PAVOMI-441579 format. One record per residue: residue in one letter; x, y negated, z negated of N, C-alpha, C, CB in turn. Coordinates in pm, whole numbers, padded with zeros to 5 digits, always signed. Each point is the difference from the previous one (the first is absolute). Last residue first. Glycine has a CB too. Layout:
! residues N
AXYZXYZXYZXYZ ...
//
This chain:
! residues 77
X-00674-03076+00430-00091+00058+00100+00054+00128+00058-00080-00226+00054 X+00131-00012-00565+00065+00024+00130-00099+00057+00097+00221+00037-00112 X-00373-00153-00314+00113-00092+00010+00069+00010+00136+00031+00017-00247 X-00567+00088+00157+00133+00057-00014+00108-00107+00016-00086+00220+00087 X-00430-00239-00278+00080-00053+00110+00144+00047-00020-00151-00204+00027 X-00174+00326-00352-00047+00046+00129+00087-00046+00117-00227-00001-00096 X+00296-00119-00375+00016+00144+00014-00037+00048+00140-00049+00024-00242 X-00001-00481+00132+00141+00034-00021+00024+00149+00021+00021-00191-00161 X-00464+00023+00164+00072-00027+00124+00148+00034-00011-00165-00180+00050 X-00101+00231-00442-00047+00089+00106+00078-00021+00130-00229-00001-00105 X+00311-00291-00255+00051+00134-00029-00040+00097+00109-00013-00048-00245 X-00160-00386+00273+00145-00001+00021+00060+00138-00024+00008-00241-00068 X-00462+00175-00026+00024+00007+00144+00149-00001+00029-00218-00116+00042 X+00089+00059-00486-00039+00133+00045+00025+00020+00148-00171+00005-00178 X+00240-00431-00022+00106+00097-00031-00034+00142+00042+00065-00145-00190 X-00402-00192+00286+00130-00031+00059+00109+00102-00038-00065-00240-00006 X-00393+00232-00170+00017+00070+00127+00139-00020+00058-00244-00026+00043 X+00102-00201-00439+00022+00143-00026+00021+00079+00126-00138-00022-00202 X+00033-00437+00227+00131+00015-00064+00032+00145-00033-00026-00227-00094 X-00400+00121+00267+00103-00020+00102+00140+00015-00056-00155-00153+00119 X-00201+00175-00424-00009+00113+00093+00106-00011+00110-00247+00017-00047 X+00205-00372-00261+00055+00119-00065-00004+00121+00092-00074-00090-00220 X-00123-00308+00371+00146-00017-00010+00065+00121-00066-00032-00249-00013 X-00438+00233+00036+00057+00019+00133+00152-00012-00002-00212-00090+00100 X-00025-00004-00493-00007+00144+00028+00061+00030+00136-00208+00020-00141 X+00172-00474+00012+00100+00072-00079+00000+00151+00026-00024-00176-00173 X-00307-00093+00400+00136-00022+00047+00105+00071-00087-00076-00220+00091 X-00447+00357+00007+00084-00054-00106+00144-00011+00051-00151+00100-00178 X-00238+00105+00404-00024-00143-00015+00083-00066-00107-00226+00042+00078 X+00168+00434+00117-00019-00034-00141-00032-00148-00021+00155+00184-00057 X-00086+00002+00503-00087+00093-00071-00032-00047-00142+00098+00185+00136 X+00196-00433+00146-00130+00005+00067-00097+00090-00077+00113-00038+00221 X+00332+00013-00368-00069-00126-00027-00139-00001+00063+00222-00119-00011 X+00054+00485+00101-00043+00002-00140-00074-00127-00036+00195+00146-00056 X-00002-00117+00484-00114+00092-00013-00051+00008-00143+00090+00131+00191 X+00296-00389-00112-00115-00061+00067-00123+00089-00013+00154-00115+00161 X+00256+00281-00330-00047-00114-00077-00123-00064+00061+00232-00039-00072 X-00017+00390+00306-00065+00051-00122-00055-00115-00084+00156+00198+00000 X+00095-00314+00378-00127+00063+00040-00075+00052-00122+00101+00064+00221 X+00329-00238-00291-00093-00107+00035-00136+00059+00038+00193-00144+00078 X+00155+00447-00165-00040-00068-00123-00100-00112+00029+00223+00056-00101 X-00027+00171+00467-00095+00087-00071-00050-00069-00127+00116+00205+00092 X+00219-00428+00149-00124+00004+00077-00106+00084-00071+00132-00027+00213 X+00300+00017-00397-00067-00128-00018-00134-00003+00074+00225-00112-00026 X+00055+00484+00083-00055-00002-00136-00077-00129-00027+00188+00147-00076 X+00048-00108+00482-00114+00091-00002-00068+00002-00136+00111+00137+00173 X+00287-00384-00132-00108-00062+00077-00126+00087-00001+00170-00113+00145 X+00221+00284-00347-00053-00112-00078-00117-00065+00072+00227-00039-00099 X-00002+00379+00329-00065+00056-00119-00062-00111-00084+00163+00191-00001 X+00096-00316+00371-00127+00058+00043-00076+00062-00117+00099+00044+00225 X+00335-00218-00300-00091-00108+00034-00137+00054+00040+00195-00140+00073 X+00153+00448-00153-00044-00064-00124-00101-00112+00027+00221+00057-00103 X-00024+00153+00477-00083+00095-00074-00056-00063-00128+00137+00189+00093 X+00179-00426+00165-00131+00000+00065-00096+00092-00074+00109-00050+00221 X+00274-00159-00517-00003+00082+00121-00140-00007+00059+00181+00155-00090 X+00020-00567-00193-00068+00128-00013+00013+00078+00130-00162-00098-00167 X+00396-00306+00134-00022+00020-00142-00062+00136-00028-00027-00246-00028 X+00358+00119+00452-00139+00000-00043-00010+00031-00149-00071+00071+00230 X+00446-00150+00119-00004-00050-00138-00141-00003-00054+00203-00137+00047 X+00039+00482+00337-00058-00133-00019-00001-00037-00148-00141+00032+00206 X+00311+00389-00060+00069-00100+00082-00055-00142-00022+00043+00179+00169 X-00032+00226-00550-00075-00043+00119+00073-00112+00073-00214+00066-00112 X+00509+00286-00160-00098-00104-00032-00076-00040+00126+00145-00083-00189 X+00056+00580+00116+00035-00130+00053-00105-00103-00041+00120+00108+00194 X-00159+00357-00292+00100-00061-00088+00041-00138+00049+00081+00226-00059 X-00495+00153+00100+00048-00121+00064+00097-00070-00094-00215-00024+00134 X+00095+00564-00094-00017-00121-00080+00061-00118+00073+00002+00135-00213 X-00208+00364+00361+00105-00099+00027-00030-00126-00080+00040+00094+00233 X-00177+00424-00353-00049-00131+00041+00117-00094+00022-00214+00036-00126 X+00236+00505+00198+00019-00105-00100-00054-00132+00055+00204+00118-00093 X-00379+00393+00216+00087-00110+00044+00006-00109-00107-00057+00049+00240 X-00013+00459-00391-00079-00105+00065+00092-00114+00043-00204+00062-00137 X+00388+00441+00113-00021-00116-00085-00089-00100+00073+00224+00035-00113 X-00219+00514+00173+00049-00126+00054-00033-00113-00097-00027+00085+00236 X+00085+00484-00209-00050-00111-00078+00061-00127+00057-00028+00143-00210 X-00073+00399+00374+00078-00122+00011-00067-00112-00079+00085+00071+00227 X-00069+00494-00248-00084-00117+00000+00090-00124+00000-00186+00125-00122 
//
């Protein structure tokens, strides 16, 4: 029986060529989380009619969406 090792992940040891503050992946995760949080806040305000409740719902959706997108969007293609 032959046992093969899984391919090793190539780690990016070189710094990025540009002087960007965030990578495209990080920017898209934050933007997507912000969009979801705004949608949740607007829908909650429409349903409940309370601005503090809508702000809490949108604020709670933001970190949950960030965690979900962080796990779903791969680092390498």
